VOPAGU-2260 file (C-alpha; in pm, 1 decimal, decimal comma):
REM VOPAGU-2260
SITE   aa  ch    i         X         Y         Z
SITE  MET   A    0    4137,9   16363,4   14461,0
SITE  ASN   A    1    4167,1   16509,0   14111,5
SITE  TYR   A    2    4514,5   16646,5   14034,1
SITE  TYR   A    3    4435,8   16759,7   13678,9
SITE  PRO   A    4    4405,7   17130,7   13777,4
SITE  ASN   A    5    4753,2   17107,4   13928,1
SITE  LYS   A    6    4882,1   16963,9   13600,7
SITE  LEU   A    7    4740,1   17260,3   13409,3
SITE  GLU   A    8    4889,4   17503,6   13659,6
SITE  LEU   A    9    5225,6   17325,4   13643,3
SITE  GLU   A   10    5232,8   17339,4   13263,6
SITE  GLU   A   11    5141,6   17709,3   13257,2
SITE  PHE   A   12    5343,4   17848,1   13547,5
SITE  GLY   A   13    5611,9   17584,2   13608,7
SITE  TYR   A   14    5497,4   17502,5   13963,1
SITE  SER   A   15    5193,6   17408,4   14170,7
SITE  ILE   A   16    5128,8   17361,8   14544,0
SITE  LEU   A   17    4916,2   17093,6   14712,7
SITE  ASP   A   18    4810,9   17031,6   15071,5
SITE  LYS   A   19    4748,5   16709,3   15264,6
SITE  ILE   A   20    4935,1   16459,0   15050,4
SITE  TYR   A   21    5048,1   16290,6   15373,0
SITE  SER   A   22    4876,5   16246,2   15708,9
SITE  ASP   A   23    5038,6   16346,2   16037,7
SITE  SER   A   24    5100,3   15977,8   16106,2
SITE  GLU   A   25    5276,2   15929,1   15771,3
SITE  ILE   A   26    5494,8   16236,0   15832,8
SITE  ASP   A   27    5594,3   16093,2   16171,5
SITE  GLN   A   28    5681,9   15759,7   16009,0
SITE  LEU   A   29    5896,1   15928,0   15745,1
SITE  LEU   A   30    6081,2   16136,2   16002,7
SITE  ASN   A   31    6136,0   15836,5   16230,5
SITE  CYS   A   32    6294,9   15639,8   15944,3
SITE  ILE   A   33    6520,8   15930,8   15855,7
SITE  ASN   A   34    6616,3   16000,7   16217,2
SITE  ASP   A   35    6710,7   15635,3   16270,7
SITE  ALA   A   36    6927,1   15641,9   15956,8
SITE  GLU   A   37    7091,2   15968,4   16063,9
SITE  LYS   A   38    7195,2   15814,4   16395,6
SITE  GLU   A   39    7358,9   15522,2   16215,7
SITE  GLY   A   40    7506,2   15697,1   15911,6
SITE  SER   A   41    7839,4   15877,8   15908,0
SITE  SER   A   42    7877,8   15925,9   15533,1
SITE  PHE   A   43    7584,4   16161,6   15479,1
SITE  MET   A   44    7645,4   16519,4   15370,6
SITE  LYS   A   45    7629,4   16728,8   15688,3
SITE  THR   A   46    7740,1   17085,4   15767,7
SITE  ASN   A   47    7622,0   17355,3   16005,4
SITE  ASP   A   48    7382,7   17476,1   15735,8
SITE  LEU   A   49    7262,2   17155,8   15569,8
SITE  PHE   A   50    7206,7   16786,7   15620,9
SITE  ALA   A   51    7139,4   16580,7   15309,6
SITE  ILE   A   52    7094,6   16217,8   15210,8
SITE  ARG   A   53    7144,8   16148,2   14840,5
SITE  GLN   A   54    7008,8   15834,0   14673,8
SITE  LEU   A   55    6755,7   15838,0   14955,7
SITE  ILE   A   56    6558,5   15527,1   14858,4
SITE  ASN   A   57    6877,8   15325,6   14815,9
SITE  VAL   A   58    7003,9   15439,4   15157,0
SITE  ILE   A   59    6670,7   15399,1   15341,6
SITE  PRO   A   60    6464,2   15151,8   15132,9
SITE  GLU   A   61    6192,2   15123,2   15398,4
SITE  LEU   A   62    6091,5   15482,4   15320,1
SITE  LYS   A   63    5948,8   15385,8   14983,2
SITE  SER   A   64    5635,5   15210,7   15108,0
SITE  ILE   A   65    5548,8   15518,5   15317,4
SITE  LEU   A   66    5640,5   15776,3   15052,9
SITE  PHE   A   67    5446,0   15609,9   14775,4
SITE  ASN   A   68    5107,6   15627,5   14939,5
SITE  PRO   A   69    4790,7   15630,2   14724,1
SITE  ASN   A   70    4793,5   16011,1   14705,4
SITE  LEU   A   71    5146,9   16031,0   14564,0
SITE  LYS   A   72    5088,5   15745,1   14319,7
SITE  LYS   A   73    4775,5   15911,4   14182,9
SITE  LEU   A   74    4944,2   16251,3   14173,0
SITE  VAL   A   75    5235,7   16124,8   13964,4
SITE  ALA   A   76    5009,2   15923,3   13734,5
SITE  ASP   A   77    4770,9   16217,2   13678,1
SITE  VAL   A   78    5039,6   16481,7   13628,8
SITE  ALA   A   79    5330,4   16296,4   13467,2
SITE  GLY   A   80    5170,5   15979,8   13328,0
SITE  GLU   A   81    5136,0   15620,8   13442,9
SITE  ASN   A   82    5456,9   15512,7   13268,5
SITE  CYS   A   83    5679,2   15740,0   13479,4
SITE  PHE   A   84    5942,1   15609,2   13719,1
SITE  LEU   A   85    6150,6   15761,2   13998,3
SITE  THR   A   86    6487,4   15897,5   13885,0
SITE  LYS   A   87    6616,1   16085,3   14190,8
SITE  ALA   A   88    6543,6   16109,2   14564,4
SITE  ILE   A   89    6717,2   16344,2   14808,2
SITE  TYR   A   90    6644,9   16438,7   15168,9
SITE  LEU   A   91    6732,4   16798,8   15256,5
SITE  ASP   A   92    6728,6   16941,5   15607,9
SITE  LYS   A   93    6789,4   17314,6   15646,4
SITE  PRO   A   94    6853,5   17357,1   16023,4
SITE  SER   A   95    6676,1   17618,6   16232,7
SITE  ASP   A   96    6985,1   17843,0   16245,4
SITE  SER   A   97    7094,2   17798,0   15883,8
SITE  ASN   A   98    7243,0   18092,6   15696,4
SITE  TRP   A   99    7260,4   17883,8   15378,5
SITE  PHE   A  100    7086,8   18027,6   15073,8
SITE  VAL   A  101    7058,7   17920,8   14711,8
SITE  SER   A  102    7062,6   18172,4   14427,4
SITE  TYR   A  103    6834,2   18148,2   14125,0
SITE  HIS   A  104    6904,4   17849,6   13901,7
SITE  GLN   A  105    6747,5   17566,0   13701,6
SITE  ASP   A  106    6791,3   17196,1   13782,3
SITE  LEU   A  107    6979,5   17078,7   13474,1
SITE  SER   A  108    7168,8   16770,8   13596,4
SITE  ILE   A  109    7045,9   16412,7   13621,9
SITE  SER   A  110    7218,9   16124,7   13803,6
SITE  VAL   A  111    7352,8   15845,6   13582,2
SITE  ASN   A  112    7552,2   15524,9   13619,3
SITE  ASP   A  113    7858,2   15613,7   13409,5
SITE  LYS   A  114    8032,4   15882,6   13206,8
SITE  LEU   A  115    7996,5   15819,8   12833,9
SITE  ASP   A  116    8058,5   16018,5   12517,5
SITE  LEU   A  117    7704,9   16055,1   12381,4
SITE  PRO   A  118    7543,6   16319,1   12156,3
SITE  ASN   A  119    7338,8   16582,0   12345,3
SITE  TYR   A  120    7468,9   16478,4   12687,7
SITE  LYS   A  121    7697,5   16749,0   12824,6
SITE  ASN   A  122    7835,2   16931,7   13128,7
SITE  TRP   A  123    7945,5   16614,6   13306,2
SITE  THR   A  124    8020,0   16623,5   13679,2
SITE  PHE   A  125    8138,6   16376,2   13942,2
SITE  LYS   A  126    8026,5   16466,0   14295,3
SITE  LYS   A  127    7973,7   16259,6   14608,7
SITE  GLY   A  128    8070,2   15944,5   14418,7
SITE  GLN   A  129    7814,5   15977,4   14138,1
SITE  TYR   A  130    7805,9   16109,0   13782,4
SITE  GLY   A  131    7580,1   16392,8   13675,9
SITE  VAL   A  132    7505,8   16515,3   13325,5
SITE  GLN   A  133    7279,1   16760,4   13145,2
SITE  PRO   A  134    7054,8   16543,4   12924,1
SITE  PRO   A  135    6867,4   16636,4   12605,3
SITE  LEU   A  136    6613,6   16914,3   12657,1
SITE  LYS   A  137    6314,3   16683,1   12613,5
SITE  VAL   A  138    6419,0   16481,3   12920,1
SITE  LEU   A  139    6423,7   16796,0   13134,5
SITE  GLU   A  140    6096,7   16925,5   12991,5
SITE  ASP   A  141    5919,8   16599,2   13076,0
SITE  THR   A  142    6063,5   16558,7   13426,1
SITE  LEU   A  143    5834,6   16617,8   13724,1
SITE  THR   A  144    5981,8   16734,2   14054,8
SITE  VAL   A  145    5780,4   16667,0   14371,1
SITE  ARG   A  146    5908,0   16833,0   14688,9
SITE  ILE   A  147    5744,0   16674,2   14993,6
SITE  HIS   A  148    5742,0   16907,4   15294,1
SITE  LEU   A  149    5798,4   16749,3   15633,0
SITE  ASP   A  150    5771,3   17091,1   15800,9
SITE  LYS   A  151    5550,5   17391,3   15739,5
SITE  THR   A  152    5760,1   17612,4   15514,5
SITE  ASP   A  153    5740,2   17982,4   15441,1
SITE  ASN   A  154    5972,6   18261,8   15334,7
SITE  GLN   A  155    6135,1   18271,9   15678,8
SITE  ASN   A  156    6263,9   17913,7   15677,0
SITE  GLY   A  157    6368,0   17856,1   15320,5
SITE  ALA   A  158    6056,5   17821,1   15107,7
SITE  LEU   A  159    6145,7   17814,9   14739,4
SITE  LYS   A  160    6106,5   18132,2   14539,4
SITE  VAL   A  161    6021,7   18080,7   14173,6
SITE  VAL   A  162    5990,0   18287,2   13857,8
SITE  PRO   A  163    5653,5   18188,5   13707,4
SITE  LYS   A  164    5665,7   18071,7   13344,5
SITE  SER   A  165    6045,9   18075,3   13337,6
SITE  HIS   A  166    6040,3   17705,2   13239,4
SITE  LEU   A  167    5908,0   17815,0   12900,5
SITE  LYS   A  168    6236,6   17991,8   12820,1
SITE  GLY   A  169    6434,5   17667,4   12784,3
SITE  VAL   A  170    6781,0   17639,4   12933,8
SITE  CYS   A  171    6899,7   17980,0   13049,5
SITE  ARG   A  172    7098,4   18153,4   13321,2
SITE  ALA   A  173    6971,7   18386,1   13591,7
SITE  ASN   A  174    7159,9   18678,6   13437,1
SITE  GLU   A  175    6962,0   18626,9   13117,0
SITE  ILE   A  176    6632,3   18695,6   13294,7
SITE  ASN   A  177    6486,9   19045,9   13265,5
SITE  TRP   A  178    6423,6   19097,2   13636,9
SITE  ASP   A  179    6249,0   19429,7   13573,9
SITE  LYS   A  180    5967,2   19237,6   13406,3
SITE  GLU   A  181    5951,3   18930,8   13632,2
SITE  ILE   A  182    5767,6   18888,5   13962,1
SITE  GLU   A  183    5895,0   18613,9   14191,4
SITE  HIS   A  184    5654,6   18396,5   14387,5
SITE  VAL   A  185    5725,8   18243,0   14728,9
SITE  CYS   A  186    5596,0   17885,0   14747,7
SITE  GLU   A  187    5469,6   17841,6   15103,5
SITE  VAL   A  188    5374,7   17479,1   15175,9
SITE  GLU   A  189    5201,6   17323,2   15474,9
SITE  GLN   A  190    5348,1   17022,8   15656,4
SITE  GLY   A  191    5242,6   16711,3   15467,5
SITE  GLY   A  192    5193,1   16907,2   15147,6
SITE  ALA   A  193    5394,7   16906,8   14828,0
SITE  MET   A  194    5529,9   17148,0   14572,6
SITE  LEU   A  195    5533,4   17038,2   14209,1
SITE  MET   A  196    5790,2   17196,1   13981,4
SITE  LYS   A  197    5940,8   17177,8   13636,9
SITE  PRO   A  198    6323,2   17146,5   13656,2
SITE  LEU   A  199    6357,5   17436,6   13410,6
SITE  THR   A  200    6167,0   17670,6   13644,2
SITE  MET   A  201    6404,4   17930,2   13790,0
SITE  HIS   A  202    6407,3   17885,9   14167,2
SITE  ALA   A  203    6599,3   17999,0   14475,3
SITE  SER   A  204    6571,6   18000,2   14855,3
SITE  ASN   A  205    6662,4   18244,4   15131,5
SITE  ARG   A  206    6842,1   18202,2   15461,6
SITE  THR   A  207    6644,7   18090,1   15766,3
SITE  THR   A  208    6529,0   18378,3   15988,1
SITE  ASN   A  209    6260,9   18228,2   16215,0
SITE  GLU   A  210    6462,6   17949,9   16383,6
SITE  LYS   A  211    6245,1   17677,0   16232,4
SITE  ARG   A  212    6368,5   17373,5   16037,6
SITE  ARG   A  213    6285,8   17303,6   15675,6
SITE  ARG   A  214    6294,7   16934,3   15595,7
SITE  VAL   A  215    6207,7   16830,2   15240,9
SITE  ILE   A  216    6215,0   16509,7   15038,3
SITE  HIS   A  217    6295,9   16598,3   14678,7
SITE  LEU   A  218    6174,4   16343,6   14420,8
SITE  GLU   A  219    6210,9   16348,3   14042,5
SITE  PHE   A  220    6011,2   16141,0   13793,8
SITE  CYS   A  221    6049,6   16087,3   13419,0
SITE  LYS   A  222    5917,7   15861,4   13143,2
SITE  HIS   A  223    6220,7   15867,5   12912,3
SITE  GLU   A  224    6495,1   15608,9   12888,2
SITE  LEU   A  225    6842,9   15749,7   12828,8
SITE  ALA   A  226    7061,3   15693,1   12523,7
SITE  GLU   A  227    7204,1   15340,8   12537,0
SITE  PRO   A  228    7405,2   15223,8   12718,1
SITE  LEU   A  229    7358,3   15507,4   12970,8
SITE  LYS   A  230    7125,9   15431,4   13263,0
SITE  TRP   A  231    6949,1   15629,8   13533,5
SITE  LEU   A  232    7147,2   15584,5   13854,7
SITE  GLU   A  233    6846,6   15569,7   14089,2
SITE  ARG   A  234    6573,0   15437,1   13864,3
SITE  SER   A  235    6291,1   15281,0   14065,8
SITE  GLU   A  236    5945,7   15176,1   13954,6
SITE  ILE   A  237    5666,5   15343,6   14148,4
SITE  ASP   A  238    5470,7   15026,4   14221,4
SITE  ASN   A  239    5766,0   14813,7   14332,0
């Protein structure tokens, strides 16, 4: 499979959608691993509207061999480069009766191992036991987000809405967008498919209205090391 057209689309519009990255059998394996971990884990983030597992590969290491199938490895190599590595992995489950929504925003924070006073690293946070920081712009521009869909997802169960080409505006806020001139796009994805996105792409999601779940594995990849001595919290090589 040639992913170069998706790379061109990603660079131009800030997102791209692919089908059939995973087989039905692989989806079942992924869900079985997650379900087993959910039964055993009590420290995961869970509310009536959301269930999440942060540092997913660290929490469920057996997922990695299933996630990084030949399709995903080739996709990341073709789109982001062979020298990229995993920097973040999160599992997100929006339940069938969720009224949780997310307003338009960019993904500006990366997960790191410590809080340090470094030039061009700002807006530090400490949530769920880990540090987050907004890195230099080049790191965000060269980060690839891959959202793996474990359920068929449309506008009725929380598919992401995006503003095409908004990643070209740099870091900005939703209230800085001229909404009279922008047309949002709903990114519907089939089960086993993936959505590619630039972190600087403005995106949002609606409440669930069709009583169907939306389970997604959110992965981020980058090729840049951080300013010493700062380290990526979840760094993992793709082939390991």
